[in-house]
N, CA, C and O atoms as a CHARMM CRD file, in Angstrom:
* protein
*
  280
    1    1 MET  N    -16.37400  55.20700  55.66100 PROA 1      0.00000
    2    1 MET  CA   -17.42000  54.21600  55.95600 PROA 1      0.00000
    3    1 MET  C    -16.83700  53.14500  56.85200 PROA 1      0.00000
    4    1 MET  O    -17.59800  52.59800  57.65000 PROA 1      0.00000
    5    2 GLY  N    -15.57000  52.79300  56.80100 PROA 2      0.00000
    6    2 GLY  CA   -14.97800  51.72600  57.62600 PROA 2      0.00000
    7    2 GLY  C    -15.20100  52.02600  59.17500 PROA 2      0.00000
    8    2 GLY  O    -15.34500  51.11300  59.98800 PROA 2      0.00000
    9    3 GLU  N    -15.21700  53.30800  59.50400 PROA 3      0.00000
   10    3 GLU  CA   -15.37800  53.69500  60.89600 PROA 3      0.00000
   11    3 GLU  C    -16.84800  53.26500  61.35700 PROA 3      0.00000
   12    3 GLU  O    -17.04000  52.73800  62.45300 PROA 3      0.00000
   13    4 HSD  N    -17.85700  53.52300  60.45700 PROA 4      0.00000
   14    4 HSD  CA   -19.24000  53.21800  60.79200 PROA 4      0.00000
   15    4 HSD  C    -19.49300  51.70800  60.70300 PROA 4      0.00000
   16    4 HSD  O    -20.34900  51.18800  61.41800 PROA 4      0.00000
   17    5 ALA  N    -18.77200  51.01000  59.84900 PROA 5      0.00000
   18    5 ALA  CA   -18.95300  49.53700  59.73500 PROA 5      0.00000
   19    5 ALA  C    -18.55800  48.91900  60.97300 PROA 5      0.00000
   20    5 ALA  O    -19.20800  47.95300  61.37100 PROA 5      0.00000
   21    6 GLU  N    -17.54300  49.36400  61.65800 PROA 6      0.00000
   22    6 GLU  CA   -17.09100  48.81500  62.89400 PROA 6      0.00000
   23    6 GLU  C    -18.06300  49.04900  64.01700 PROA 6      0.00000
   24    6 GLU  O    -18.17500  48.21000  64.91000 PROA 6      0.00000
   25    7 VAL  N    -18.75900  50.13500  64.00900 PROA 7      0.00000
   26    7 VAL  CA   -19.73600  50.38400  65.08100 PROA 7      0.00000
   27    7 VAL  C    -20.98600  49.51500  64.75900 PROA 7      0.00000
   28    7 VAL  O    -21.54800  48.86600  65.64100 PROA 7      0.00000
   29    8 ALA  N    -21.37200  49.52400  63.55000 PROA 8      0.00000
   30    8 ALA  CA   -22.65200  48.87200  63.24700 PROA 8      0.00000
   31    8 ALA  C    -22.45600  47.41100  63.16600 PROA 8      0.00000
   32    8 ALA  O    -23.45200  46.70800  63.33900 PROA 8      0.00000
   33    9 GLY  N    -21.31000  46.84600  62.92600 PROA 9      0.00000
   34    9 GLY  CA   -21.13000  45.43000  62.78900 PROA 9      0.00000
   35    9 GLY  C    -21.82600  44.95300  61.53900 PROA 9      0.00000
   36    9 GLY  O    -22.12200  45.72400  60.62600 PROA 9      0.00000
   37   10 CYS  N    -22.07000  43.69400  61.52500 PROA 10     0.00000
   38   10 CYS  CA   -22.69100  43.04300  60.42200 PROA 10     0.00000
   39   10 CYS  C    -24.19500  42.73000  60.70900 PROA 10     0.00000
   40   10 CYS  O    -24.53300  41.70400  61.29900 PROA 10     0.00000
   41   11 ILE  N    -25.07400  43.66400  60.26300 PROA 11     0.00000
   42   11 ILE  CA   -26.45200  43.54300  60.49500 PROA 11     0.00000
   43   11 ILE  C    -27.05400  42.69100  59.38200 PROA 11     0.00000
   44   11 ILE  O    -26.80200  42.93700  58.20300 PROA 11     0.00000
   45   12 GLN  N    -27.87100  41.66200  59.76500 PROA 12     0.00000
   46   12 GLN  CA   -28.45400  40.84400  58.72300 PROA 12     0.00000
   47   12 GLN  C    -29.93500  40.59200  59.11700 PROA 12     0.00000
   48   12 GLN  O    -30.32200  40.86400  60.25400 PROA 12     0.00000
   49   13 ILE  N    -30.72900  40.09100  58.21000 PROA 13     0.00000
   50   13 ILE  CA   -32.13500  39.76500  58.50500 PROA 13     0.00000
   51   13 ILE  C    -32.37600  38.35500  58.06000 PROA 13     0.00000
   52   13 ILE  O    -31.70000  37.81800  57.18300 PROA 13     0.00000
   53   14 LYS  N    -33.42800  37.73600  58.73700 PROA 14     0.00000
   54   14 LYS  CA   -33.82000  36.45700  58.39300 PROA 14     0.00000
   55   14 LYS  C    -35.44500  36.46000  58.43700 PROA 14     0.00000
   56   14 LYS  O    -36.03100  36.81300  59.46100 PROA 14     0.00000
   57   15 ILE  N    -36.07400  36.08500  57.37900 PROA 15     0.00000
   58   15 ILE  CA   -37.51400  36.10600  57.31200 PROA 15     0.00000
   59   15 ILE  C    -37.93800  34.62900  57.48100 PROA 15     0.00000
   60   15 ILE  O    -37.44500  33.73300  56.79600 PROA 15     0.00000
   61   16 LEU  N    -38.89200  34.42100  58.44200 PROA 16     0.00000
   62   16 LEU  CA   -39.48200  33.09800  58.64800 PROA 16     0.00000
   63   16 LEU  C    -41.01600  33.23200  58.69600 PROA 16     0.00000
   64   16 LEU  O    -41.59300  34.31800  58.75600 PROA 16     0.00000
   65   17 TYR  N    -41.63100  32.01500  58.66300 PROA 17     0.00000
   66   17 TYR  CA   -43.13000  32.07400  58.45400 PROA 17     0.00000
   67   17 TYR  C    -43.88300  31.33400  59.55500 PROA 17     0.00000
   68   17 TYR  O    -45.09500  31.16800  59.42100 PROA 17     0.00000
   69   18 SER  N    -43.23900  30.87400  60.64700 PROA 18     0.00000
   70   18 SER  CA   -43.90300  30.21800  61.62300 PROA 18     0.00000
   71   18 SER  C    -43.14900  30.27100  62.99500 PROA 18     0.00000
   72   18 SER  O    -41.93400  30.47100  63.01700 PROA 18     0.00000
   73   19 GLU  N    -43.83900  30.10100  64.07500 PROA 19     0.00000
   74   19 GLU  CA   -43.13600  30.11700  65.37400 PROA 19     0.00000
   75   19 GLU  C    -42.20300  28.90800  65.43900 PROA 19     0.00000
   76   19 GLU  O    -41.14200  29.03600  66.05000 PROA 19     0.00000
   77   20 ASN  N    -42.49600  27.80300  64.88900 PROA 20     0.00000
   78   20 ASN  CA   -41.64700  26.66800  64.88500 PROA 20     0.00000
   79   20 ASN  C    -40.36800  26.96500  64.12100 PROA 20     0.00000
   80   20 ASN  O    -39.28900  26.61500  64.60100 PROA 20     0.00000
   81   21 GLU  N    -40.43600  27.58200  62.97500 PROA 21     0.00000
   82   21 GLU  CA   -39.21700  27.97900  62.21500 PROA 21     0.00000
   83   21 GLU  C    -38.37200  28.88500  63.03200 PROA 21     0.00000
   84   21 GLU  O    -37.15400  28.71300  63.09000 PROA 21     0.00000
   85   22 VAL  N    -38.99900  29.88300  63.69000 PROA 22     0.00000
   86   22 VAL  CA   -38.25400  30.81000  64.47800 PROA 22     0.00000
   87   22 VAL  C    -37.53400  30.10300  65.69200 PROA 22     0.00000
   88   22 VAL  O    -36.37200  30.39000  65.97600 PROA 22     0.00000
   89   23 ASN  N    -38.16700  29.29100  66.30600 PROA 23     0.00000
   90   23 ASN  CA   -37.56000  28.55400  67.45700 PROA 23     0.00000
   91   23 ASN  C    -36.39400  27.71400  67.03300 PROA 23     0.00000
   92   23 ASN  O    -35.37900  27.62500  67.72300 PROA 23     0.00000
   93   24 LYS  N    -36.55300  27.09900  65.89000 PROA 24     0.00000
   94   24 LYS  CA   -35.49900  26.24100  65.28600 PROA 24     0.00000
   95   24 LYS  C    -34.34200  27.01100  64.92500 PROA 24     0.00000
   96   24 LYS  O    -33.21000  26.63700  65.23200 PROA 24     0.00000
   97   25 TRP  N    -34.59400  28.19300  64.21200 PROA 25     0.00000
   98   25 TRP  CA   -33.44800  29.05100  63.76500 PROA 25     0.00000
   99   25 TRP  C    -32.73500  29.65200  64.91900 PROA 25     0.00000
  100   25 TRP  O    -31.50800  29.75200  64.90800 PROA 25     0.00000
  101   26 LEU  N    -33.51300  30.08500  65.98500 PROA 26     0.00000
  102   26 LEU  CA   -32.84100  30.61700  67.16900 PROA 26     0.00000
  103   26 LEU  C    -31.98500  29.61400  67.84000 PROA 26     0.00000
  104   26 LEU  O    -30.91800  29.98500  68.32900 PROA 26     0.00000
  105   27 SER  N    -32.35100  28.39000  67.90700 PROA 27     0.00000
  106   27 SER  CA   -31.63900  27.29400  68.54500 PROA 27     0.00000
  107   27 SER  C    -30.43800  26.99300  67.81300 PROA 27     0.00000
  108   27 SER  O    -29.39000  26.74100  68.40900 PROA 27     0.00000
  109   28 GLU  N    -30.53000  27.00200  66.46400 PROA 28     0.00000
  110   28 GLU  CA   -29.33400  26.65000  65.59900 PROA 28     0.00000
  111   28 GLU  C    -28.37100  27.83700  65.50600 PROA 28     0.00000
  112   28 GLU  O    -27.21800  27.64900  65.11700 PROA 28     0.00000
  113   29 ASN  N    -28.81000  29.05600  65.85100 PROA 29     0.00000
  114   29 ASN  CA   -27.95400  30.28700  65.72200 PROA 29     0.00000
  115   29 ASN  C    -27.75900  30.97500  67.02800 PROA 29     0.00000
  116   29 ASN  O    -27.73400  32.20500  67.07400 PROA 29     0.00000
  117   30 ALA  N    -27.61900  30.24400  68.08200 PROA 30     0.00000
  118   30 ALA  CA   -27.53500  30.85600  69.37800 PROA 30     0.00000
  119   30 ALA  C    -26.41800  31.88400  69.68500 PROA 30     0.00000
  120   30 ALA  O    -26.41300  32.63500  70.66000 PROA 30     0.00000
  121   31 GLU  N    -25.43500  31.81000  68.67900 PROA 31     0.00000
  122   31 GLU  CA   -24.23600  32.71600  68.87200 PROA 31     0.00000
  123   31 GLU  C    -24.53300  34.05800  68.33200 PROA 31     0.00000
  124   31 GLU  O    -23.76800  34.97700  68.62500 PROA 31     0.00000
  125   32 VAL  N    -25.59800  34.28500  67.54800 PROA 32     0.00000
  126   32 VAL  CA   -25.91000  35.70300  67.13400 PROA 32     0.00000
  127   32 VAL  C    -26.54700  36.50600  68.09400 PROA 32     0.00000
  128   32 VAL  O    -27.22600  36.03100  69.00500 PROA 32     0.00000
  129   33 GLU  N    -26.33300  37.83500  67.90600 PROA 33     0.00000
  130   33 GLU  CA   -26.93200  38.80800  68.77700 PROA 33     0.00000
  131   33 GLU  C    -28.22200  39.32600  68.10600 PROA 33     0.00000
  132   33 GLU  O    -28.16100  40.04000  67.10500 PROA 33     0.00000
  133   34 VAL  N    -29.35700  38.96900  68.65400 PROA 34     0.00000
  134   34 VAL  CA   -30.70500  39.47200  68.06300 PROA 34     0.00000
  135   34 VAL  C    -30.85100  40.82200  68.46200 PROA 34     0.00000
  136   34 VAL  O    -30.77200  41.16200  69.64200 PROA 34     0.00000
  137   35 VAL  N    -31.08100  41.68100  67.43800 PROA 35     0.00000
  138   35 VAL  CA   -31.24800  43.07600  67.68000 PROA 35     0.00000
  139   35 VAL  C    -32.78500  43.38200  67.88100 PROA 35     0.00000
  140   35 VAL  O    -33.16000  44.13900  68.77700 PROA 35     0.00000
  141   36 ASP  N    -33.64800  42.77000  67.02400 PROA 36     0.00000
  142   36 ASP  CA   -35.04900  43.01900  67.10900 PROA 36     0.00000
  143   36 ASP  C    -35.76300  41.91400  66.37600 PROA 36     0.00000
  144   36 ASP  O    -35.16100  41.26600  65.51900 PROA 36     0.00000
  145   37 ILE  N    -37.00600  41.67500  66.67200 PROA 37     0.00000
  146   37 ILE  CA   -37.93800  40.72900  65.99300 PROA 37     0.00000
  147   37 ILE  C    -39.20700  41.52000  65.67000 PROA 37     0.00000
  148   37 ILE  O    -39.81400  42.16900  66.52200 PROA 37     0.00000
  149   38 LYS  N    -39.55900  41.43000  64.42400 PROA 38     0.00000
  150   38 LYS  CA   -40.75300  42.12600  63.93000 PROA 38     0.00000
  151   38 LYS  C    -41.73900  41.03200  63.42100 PROA 38     0.00000
  152   38 LYS  O    -41.33600  40.09200  62.73500 PROA 38     0.00000
  153   39 ILE  N    -43.01100  41.18200  63.77000 PROA 39     0.00000
  154   39 ILE  CA   -43.96600  40.20800  63.40000 PROA 39     0.00000
  155   39 ILE  C    -45.14200  40.93100  62.65300 PROA 39     0.00000
  156   39 ILE  O    -45.70900  41.90500  63.14900 PROA 39     0.00000
  157   40 THR  N    -45.46300  40.42000  61.47700 PROA 40     0.00000
  158   40 THR  CA   -46.59000  40.98300  60.77300 PROA 40     0.00000
  159   40 THR  C    -47.51800  39.80100  60.36200 PROA 40     0.00000
  160   40 THR  O    -47.06700  38.67800  60.13600 PROA 40     0.00000
  161   41 GLY  N    -48.75300  40.09600  60.28400 PROA 41     0.00000
  162   41 GLY  CA   -49.62000  38.88500  59.85000 PROA 41     0.00000
  163   41 GLY  C    -51.07600  39.23900  59.92900 PROA 41     0.00000
  164   41 GLY  O    -51.50800  40.32900  60.30500 PROA 41     0.00000
  165   42 LEU  N    -51.77800  38.22700  59.54300 PROA 42     0.00000
  166   42 LEU  CA   -53.21500  38.27800  59.52100 PROA 42     0.00000
  167   42 LEU  C    -53.76200  36.99300  60.06900 PROA 42     0.00000
  168   42 LEU  O    -53.44900  35.91800  59.55600 PROA 42     0.00000
  169   43 ASN  N    -54.60300  37.07900  61.14000 PROA 43     0.00000
  170   43 ASN  CA   -55.13400  35.91600  61.68300 PROA 43     0.00000
  171   43 ASN  C    -56.63400  36.03300  61.60200 PROA 43     0.00000
  172   43 ASN  O    -57.19000  36.95200  62.20200 PROA 43     0.00000
  173   44 THR  N    -57.33000  35.15400  60.89200 PROA 44     0.00000
  174   44 THR  CA   -58.77100  35.11400  60.92300 PROA 44     0.00000
  175   44 THR  C    -59.25400  33.75000  61.19600 PROA 44     0.00000
  176   44 THR  O    -58.42500  32.84500  61.29600 PROA 44     0.00000
  177   45 TYR  N    -60.44100  33.52600  61.31900 PROA 45     0.00000
  178   45 TYR  CA   -60.92000  32.12800  61.72700 PROA 45     0.00000
  179   45 TYR  C    -60.53800  31.03400  60.69600 PROA 45     0.00000
  180   45 TYR  O    -60.41500  29.86100  61.04900 PROA 45     0.00000
  181   46 ASP  N    -60.35200  31.44200  59.40400 PROA 46     0.00000
  182   46 ASP  CA   -59.97800  30.34200  58.37000 PROA 46     0.00000
  183   46 ASP  C    -58.59500  30.58900  57.75300 PROA 46     0.00000
  184   46 ASP  O    -58.21800  29.87500  56.82400 PROA 46     0.00000
  185   47 CYS  N    -57.79500  31.61200  58.25600 PROA 47     0.00000
  186   47 CYS  CA   -56.55200  31.86600  57.66200 PROA 47     0.00000
  187   47 CYS  C    -55.49400  32.40800  58.62900 PROA 47     0.00000
  188   47 CYS  O    -55.79600  33.29000  59.43200 PROA 47     0.00000
  189   48 SER  N    -54.33900  31.92700  58.57000 PROA 48     0.00000
  190   48 SER  CA   -53.24500  32.55500  59.43200 PROA 48     0.00000
  191   48 SER  C    -52.07300  32.69800  58.45600 PROA 48     0.00000
  192   48 SER  O    -51.56100  31.73700  57.88200 PROA 48     0.00000
  193   49 ASP  N    -51.70500  33.91900  58.31900 PROA 49     0.00000
  194   49 ASP  CA   -50.60000  34.29000  57.40200 PROA 49     0.00000
  195   49 ASP  C    -49.72300  35.28000  58.15800 PROA 49     0.00000
  196   49 ASP  O    -50.10200  36.44100  58.31300 PROA 49     0.00000
  197   50 GLU  N    -48.56200  34.84300  58.62800 PROA 50     0.00000
  198   50 GLU  CA   -47.67500  35.71400  59.30900 PROA 50     0.00000
  199   50 GLU  C    -46.27000  35.62200  58.83500 PROA 50     0.00000
  200   50 GLU  O    -45.84900  34.59200  58.30800 PROA 50     0.00000
  201   51 SER  N    -45.55100  36.65800  59.00800 PROA 51     0.00000
  202   51 SER  CA   -44.05300  36.71500  58.59600 PROA 51     0.00000
  203   51 SER  C    -43.39100  37.20900  59.82000 PROA 51     0.00000
  204   51 SER  O    -43.88300  38.12400  60.48100 PROA 51     0.00000
  205   52 ILE  N    -42.25800  36.60700  60.14400 PROA 52     0.00000
  206   52 ILE  CA   -41.40500  37.06400  61.31800 PROA 52     0.00000
  207   52 ILE  C    -40.06000  37.42800  60.77500 PROA 52     0.00000
  208   52 ILE  O    -39.39000  36.61800  60.13400 PROA 52     0.00000
  209   53 MET  N    -39.65600  38.67800  61.03800 PROA 53     0.00000
  210   53 MET  CA   -38.35200  39.14300  60.55000 PROA 53     0.00000
  211   53 MET  C    -37.47100  39.26700  61.81600 PROA 53     0.00000
  212   53 MET  O    -37.78600  39.95700  62.78500 PROA 53     0.00000
  213   54 ILE  N    -36.34000  38.53700  61.72000 PROA 54     0.00000
  214   54 ILE  CA   -35.31800  38.60000  62.77500 PROA 54     0.00000
  215   54 ILE  C    -34.16600  39.46700  62.34800 PROA 54     0.00000
  216   54 ILE  O    -33.50100  39.15600  61.36000 PROA 54     0.00000
  217   55 ILE  N    -33.90600  40.55000  63.05900 PROA 55     0.00000
  218   55 ILE  CA   -32.77900  41.49400  62.71200 PROA 55     0.00000
  219   55 ILE  C    -31.64900  41.05000  63.64700 PROA 55     0.00000
  220   55 ILE  O    -31.87000  41.06300  64.85800 PROA 55     0.00000
  221   56 TYR  N    -30.45500  40.65900  63.18100 PROA 56     0.00000
  222   56 TYR  CA   -29.43300  40.19300  63.99800 PROA 56     0.00000
  223   56 TYR  C    -28.08000  40.62900  63.56300 PROA 56     0.00000
  224   56 TYR  O    -27.90400  41.09000  62.43500 PROA 56     0.00000
  225   57 ARG  N    -27.08600  40.49000  64.46000 PROA 57     0.00000
  226   57 ARG  CA   -25.76600  40.87400  64.25800 PROA 57     0.00000
  227   57 ARG  C    -24.86100  39.65500  64.41500 PROA 57     0.00000
  228   57 ARG  O    -25.02400  38.85200  65.33300 PROA 57     0.00000
  229   58 LYS  N    -23.94900  39.54400  63.54100 PROA 58     0.00000
  230   58 LYS  CA   -23.00400  38.43700  63.64500 PROA 58     0.00000
  231   58 LYS  C    -21.57600  39.04600  63.91900 PROA 58     0.00000
  232   58 LYS  O    -21.25200  40.11000  63.39100 PROA 58     0.00000
  233   59 ASP  N    -20.76200  38.37900  64.72300 PROA 59     0.00000
  234   59 ASP  CA   -19.48600  38.86500  65.04200 PROA 59     0.00000
  235   59 ASP  C    -18.44700  38.63900  63.83400 PROA 59     0.00000
  236   59 ASP  O    -17.41600  39.30800  63.77200 PROA 59     0.00000
  237   60 GLU  N    -18.74900  37.73200  62.94600 PROA 60     0.00000
  238   60 GLU  CA   -17.94200  37.48300  61.82300 PROA 60     0.00000
  239   60 GLU  C    -17.91300  38.63400  60.95100 PROA 60     0.00000
  240   60 GLU  O    -18.86500  39.41400  60.93300 PROA 60     0.00000
  241   61 PRO  N    -16.80700  38.81100  60.16800 PROA 61     0.00000
  242   61 PRO  CA   -16.77700  39.83400  59.17600 PROA 61     0.00000
  243   61 PRO  C    -17.80000  39.58100  58.09600 PROA 61     0.00000
  244   61 PRO  O    -17.98000  38.40900  57.76400 PROA 61     0.00000
  245   62 CYS  N    -18.50000  40.55000  57.50100 PROA 62     0.00000
  246   62 CYS  CA   -19.52700  40.20200  56.60900 PROA 62     0.00000
  247   62 CYS  C    -19.15900  40.79900  55.22200 PROA 62     0.00000
  248   62 CYS  O    -18.44300  41.79900  55.16500 PROA 62     0.00000
  249   63 GLU  N    -19.59000  40.25800  54.21800 PROA 63     0.00000
  250   63 GLU  CA   -19.35800  40.75800  52.88600 PROA 63     0.00000
  251   63 GLU  C    -20.45200  41.73600  52.50900 PROA 63     0.00000
  252   63 GLU  O    -21.61800  41.52800  52.84400 PROA 63     0.00000
  253   64 GLU  N    -20.08500  42.80100  51.81400 PROA 64     0.00000
  254   64 GLU  CA   -21.10800  43.77400  51.45600 PROA 64     0.00000
  255   64 GLU  C    -21.94800  43.27100  50.42400 PROA 64     0.00000
  256   64 GLU  O    -21.42800  42.83000  49.39900 PROA 64     0.00000
  257   65 LYS  N    -23.25200  43.28300  50.57400 PROA 65     0.00000
  258   65 LYS  CA   -24.23200  42.87800  49.61300 PROA 65     0.00000
  259   65 LYS  C    -25.15500  43.93200  49.32200 PROA 65     0.00000
  260   65 LYS  O    -25.67000  44.54700  50.25600 PROA 65     0.00000
  261   66 ARG  N    -25.43900  44.22900  48.04800 PROA 66     0.00000
  262   66 ARG  CA   -26.36400  45.24000  47.62400 PROA 66     0.00000
  263   66 ARG  C    -27.59500  44.58900  47.01400 PROA 66     0.00000
  264   66 ARG  O    -27.48800  43.65500  46.22000 PROA 66     0.00000
  265   67 ILE  N    -28.73900  45.07800  47.38500 PROA 67     0.00000
  266   67 ILE  CA   -29.92600  44.51100  46.83300 PROA 67     0.00000
  267   67 ILE  C    -30.62100  45.62000  45.94100 PROA 67     0.00000
  268   67 ILE  O    -30.83800  46.76000  46.35000 PROA 67     0.00000
  269   68 SER  N    -30.94400  45.15800  44.67800 PROA 68     0.00000
  270   68 SER  CA   -31.59000  46.11200  43.79200 PROA 68     0.00000
  271   68 SER  C    -33.15800  45.92500  43.92700 PROA 68     0.00000
  272   68 SER  O    -33.70200  44.82900  43.79500 PROA 68     0.00000
  273   69 LEU  N    -33.78400  47.02100  44.18500 PROA 69     0.00000
  274   69 LEU  CA   -35.23900  47.04000  44.31300 PROA 69     0.00000
  275   69 LEU  C    -35.91100  47.47600  42.99600 PROA 69     0.00000
  276   69 LEU  O    -35.40400  48.33000  42.26900 PROA 69     0.00000
  277   70 PRO  N    -36.98100  46.90200  42.74200 PROA 70     0.00000
  278   70 PRO  CA   -37.67500  47.22100  41.45700 PROA 70     0.00000
  279   70 PRO  C    -38.21800  48.57300  41.46900 PROA 70     0.00000
  280   70 PRO  O    -38.82300  49.00500  40.48800 PROA 70     0.00000
């Protein structure tokens, strides 16, 4: 696995809920390599509900974290 970890680097995600939050986070984290940005949401005349997921890579060594899903 160590061989693959070096190739993949430390991939992380950040979930935000507005364009303002995204712009602020990107400004504060200019050193990260953004791999992709995914946007999901619902916009109607009376409701705006969107989520923005930033997939990014950091050059720092990362700790392995496991998430348990229900």
